N, C-alpha and C positions, 0 to 999 in steps of 0.2 A: 274565551273570545280571540279572533285571530288579530296577531300584531302586525300592523303595516311595516314594511322594510323602509329605512330610511333612505331617501333619494339623495346621496352625496354625489358632489361635483365629479365629472369626468375630467380625463387627464388634460383636455383642451381647455375644460371651464376653468380649473385651477390654475394653468397656465395663464389664461385670459385675465384671471383675477389677479394674479401676481403682477400682470403687465402694468395695472394701475399704479402700482409700486415703483415699477419702472419709469411711468411717464411722470408722476408727481414729484419724484426725487430730483428732477431737473428745477423745480420752483425751488425747493429747500436748499440744494447745493448751491445754485447761483444766486438767487434772490436774496435768502434769508442767512446764508452762511458765508459763501466765497467772495461774490462782488457788491451786492447792490447795498446791503448795510453799510459796509465799509465806504463806499460812494457816497451814502447819504450822510454821515457823519463829517467825511473829510471835503466833500465838494459840493453838496446841495446846502449844507449848512456852514459852509464856508464864511468866515467873519464872525460866528458865534465860538464861544468857550466848549471846550471839550466835555465838560460836565454838562452843559445844557442841551448839546447836540446828541449827547447819549440818551438824556432824558426824552428828548423828542422820538428817538428811536423806540426808546421802550414805550413811550405813550402810545403810537401808532400800533405795536405790537399787542399793548395791553387792552386797547380798544376793539382791534380785531377779535381777540381771543374772547373778549368782554361779550361779544355779540354771539360768538359760538357757546359761551356759557349760558346763556338767558335763552337761546333756541335750540340746542342739541337735544334736550329731552324732548320736546314737544315735536322736532322734528323726526326724530326717532320713532316717538309713538305712531305718528301719523303714516310713517314709511311701513312700520309693521302692520298696521291696523288695515290699511288700503293696498298693501303690495306695491309701493310706489318707491321703492330703494332705488333701483335702477334709473327711473326718471329723476329722480332728486339728485342724483349722482351726476346726471349727465348736464342738468341746468347749472350746478356747483362748479364743475369743470369749465364749462362754457364762461361763467362769469370770471373765474380765476383766470383764465387765458386773457380774457379782454382787458381785465385790470393789469395784467403783467403787461400787454402791449402798451397801455396807457404809461407805464414805468419807462418805456423807452424815450417818452416825449418830456422827462423830467430833466431840469439842469439846474445850475447855481441859483439860489434863491428862493425856488420854487419849495418851499419847506412845506407849506399847507398843502399844496395840491398833490405833493408825493406822499403826505400823510394818508391823504383822502384815498390814493391808489393802494398804497400799502394794507390799509384798513379793509378796503373791499377784497382784495387778493386775498389777504389772510384770512377773513372771515369765509369766503368761498372754499379756500383751501382746507380751511378745519372742518368745514362742514363735509366736504367730500371724503376726506381722512376718516371720519366717524362711519360713513355710509359704508365705505368701501370695507370696512374691519366689520361691519355687522353681517356680511355674507360668509366671514369664516366659518361660524358654527354650521352652515347651511351645507358647504361644499367639502368639510374636513370631520371625519370622525375624532372623538375626542383623544384616543390614544395616537392620533396623526398630527394633532393640531400644531404643536411645537415646531415640528419639522416643517409643515406647509406655511405657516405664519413665518419661519425664518426663510423658506424659500422665497417667499415675498419681499422679504425685507432685504434678502440678499441680491436678488434681482433688481432692487431700487437702488442698491449701493451700485450694480453695474451700470444703472441708467444715469447715477450721477455721474459715474467715471467719464462716461460716454460724452456727455453734455459737459462737463467740465475739460475735456479733451478738447473737444471742438472750439470751447471758450477761450482756453490757454493758447491754442494755434492762432485763433483770430487776433486775440491781445497782443501775444508776441509780436505778429506782424504789423499790428496797427503802432505799437511803442517804437519799432524799428524804423518806420517811417516818420515817425514824430509827432503820431496824433496823442491827444490828451484823453483822460479818461471821460471827460463830457462827450468826446467822439465814439469813444469804443464801448463803452459801457451801455447806452442804448441798444446798441446791435447785438449785445448779449442777451438782453430782455427778449428780443423777438427771436434768438434763437431757442429761447427756453420756452416760449410761447409756442413755437412749431413742434419742438419735441412732445411737449405736453399733451398737446391735440394728437398728435399722430400717434404717440405711445398709447394712449388711451383707448384709440379706437378698437383693438380686439376685445376689449372689457364689454364695451356697448354693443358689439356684434355677438359675443358668444357667449357671455355670462348670463344665466337664466334667473329670472326672478321667480323664487318656488312659491311664494305666499299667494294663493289665489285670492281674489276679491271677496269669496265668500268664507274663506278661512278666516282671512285676515281680520274681516268684520267683527269677529267673535273673539279675537285676540285680547287679552286684558291689557289695558294701556293707561298709565298714568299720563295726565294731560298738564301737570306742572312740575317745576323742579322740586318743589315740597313734597310732592306725592310720590315723585321717583325716588327721592332719599329715603322716605318712609318704606318704601317697597325693598329698598337696597338692605334695609335694616333687618328685613325678615332673613336675610341671607348673611349671617355675621361675618364670615370668613371674607366675603367678596367685600364687605363694607369695611373691614379693616384693611384688606389690599388697597381700596380706593384711598384711603388715608396714605399708606405708604409709598403709592403712586403719586398723590399730591406732592408729598415731600421731596421726593428723588425726582420727580420730573421739574420741580422748582429749579434745581442744579441743572440737569440736562439742556433744558430749553434755554435757560442763561447762557451755557455755553455755546450752545448751537447759533444764537442769536448774536453774540460779541467773539466770536471766534475771530474773524478777519478783522474787526475793529481792534481787538487785544494784538494780533499777529502785527498789525501795521503800526499801531501806536505804541506798544511796548517792545517787540521785538524788532521793529523796524524793517518789516518786511515790504519787497514790492508786490505790486497786484499780481503778477505772474507768479511770483513765489508762492503769495498766498493761494492761488489756484492750484499749485503744485502740492501746496501742505494738505489742502483739503482733499485733493485726488488721494494722497497717501492715506488720510483718514478713510476716506471711502473704501480703499482695498482692505484695510484694516476692519472696518465696519463690517464688509461683506463675508470676511473669514470668521469673524465673531460671531454674526447671526448665523452662519451655517454651523459653526462647530458647536456652538451653546444651543442650538437648536436641537440637535441630536442629543446632548447631554439632558435637555430639558425633558425629553419623553423617556430618557433612560432613568434619570435620578429625580425627577420633579421639579416642577417649575419654581417653587419657593427656593429651593436650594441652588438652582442654578441661577435666579434673579439676586440672590443675596451675594454670592459669588462676584457677579457682576458690579454690583455696587462698591464691593471691596475694592476692586479695580478701578471704578471712578474715583475713589479717593486717594489712591495711591498716584493716578495721573495727574489730578488738580495740584496735589502737594509737589510734585517734579515740575510742573508749570509755573507755580508759583517761585519755585527756587532758580528757574532759567533766567539767564539775562540775554541782552543781545549778543553779549559774546558766548553764551551757552547754546548755541543753536541746536548741538546734537541731542543735549538733554531736552529741549523744547519738542524736537522731531519724536524723540521717545516717548515723551508725554503724550503727545498727539496720537502716535501711533496706539498707545493705551486707551486713550478716550475712544479712538475708532472701534476698538474691538469692545469695549464696554459699552459703547451707543448701540451699535446694532444689536447686541446680544440683550440688553435691558430692554430696548423698545419692543423687539420680537416677543420676548419672554412674557412683558406684561399685556401685550395684545392677545396671546394665548390663553393666559390665565384668566383673563376676563372671560373669554369664550368656554373656557372650561368651567368656570364658576356661575355663568349667567343662567339664569331659568330657560329654559326650552320654550320656543315659540316668541319669545320676547329681546331676541339679540338685538335688535336695532334700537330699542330702549335702553338697554343696559350699556351697549356699545356709545349710546348717546351720553349716558353718564361717564363713560370711560373718557368720550371726549370732552365732557365737561370740566371733569376734573385736570386734564393735561392741559387745556386751555386756561384754566384757571390758574395753574402753575405757571403758564407763559406769562400772565399778569404779576403776579407774585414774585416769580423769581427775578426777572430784569427788573422790576420796579425796586426791589431789594438790593439789587446789585448796583441801581442806579443813585440809589440815596447813600449806599457804600461809598461811590465815586465821589459825590459832593461832600460827604463828611471827611474823607480822607484826602481831600482836595486834589482829585483825579488822580489818585494812587490805583491803579487796576490791579495792581497784586494784592494789595491789602483787601479790596473789594472781592477778589476771588475767592477770599476765605469764607464768604457766605455760602458759596455753592457748597464747600466741604461741609459745611453744618448741616445743610439740607441732604447730602446723600448720607450722611452718618445717621440723621433722625428717621430717613426712611428705610435704612437697613434693621434699625432696630424694630420699626413698625412692621416690616415685611416678616420678620421672623415670628412674630405672632399668629401668622395667619397658617390655618390648619387645613393643609389642602385637599386631604382625603375626607374629611369632613364637609368642606365646601362644596366638593364634586357632588357627594353623596346627596347633600341636602338641595342641590340645583335641579336633579331629576334623577330617577334611575332609568340609565339609558341602555339600549342594547349593545352598545360599542363600549361600554365601560367596563 
């Protein structure tokens, strides 16, 4: 029987796929990391105590990711079955951009409206993130998946740097002429929306939807979370990795969400200093994703991921020890976080692509998204609870992330990558 050659992506397609990472990084770096989260806690929630404001931020994040958790497997199954990944990606992108524009109208006291915009934007962003990841097994052979995933993540950090540089230039000018955060933060939201839409355009123009309607109609497809979890149990190592992913992502999503809040509240950074810090983290993240991406293809995803989780633990412990007078130590911790952040995210995405059953990538990347988004609920809410119990002591609260990273490392070491890849499907490029 003749074996049909696998139609992997051209160079133009791979670059177009990676451009979505370039585009959506504008949202993560500015909205959820560097600027808006701190603005929400400090300005929009002005008059509320720190623990309450932090809880509201975690609540918005939790609601957004909760919606992704509930819908990701179903959306993934429909996208696979009907060949609609690209269309769903376009719709989710438009919604996220529109909600980000909505954030530009948020000012002091508009807590409920801000939470609403954050929930809509976060849900659409999370959905688009899952769908774009589902293209990876279609455009990359397994022996190159690590470096191609890392290429996307690296380009994402470049995008983050560009938009942060633009925002830093604007914020610095705005502060020099006496503008307040309520005046310059809304403009940064418009910058994000413009970069996101423009940066994603090559993806919609050049990335092909490979699954034809006829082929997609015959694809197996779980239609509920329970069925998808049952299906994943048939692939033991993939399911074990999902548990590890849940644990260590509880730590990483918490750090991303609260980085700017922590730097301003604990380290007493100004907005411009926080942006500069996040830019440095992005540089480290790009280097980490690129370096560890090649290590992943050479030495295996599990070993590479385990090394990055050790790096996470070290960086968090350094951050806990740093005080306002120890800025050099905090910058060192941030650089290490960047290295581990880019590499752990890229390695995790590639590993799912390697272990997922063929022809069902969107479904299992839907589960990947479900796990990551569930962690984005559990991690920040755990941190918020620790903040409340410790009377707003952010350093004590940060210990919760260390526990998550160590637990994730232990589970990660239980994954047998070779067995999992063989069980996923015998492929021509293995």
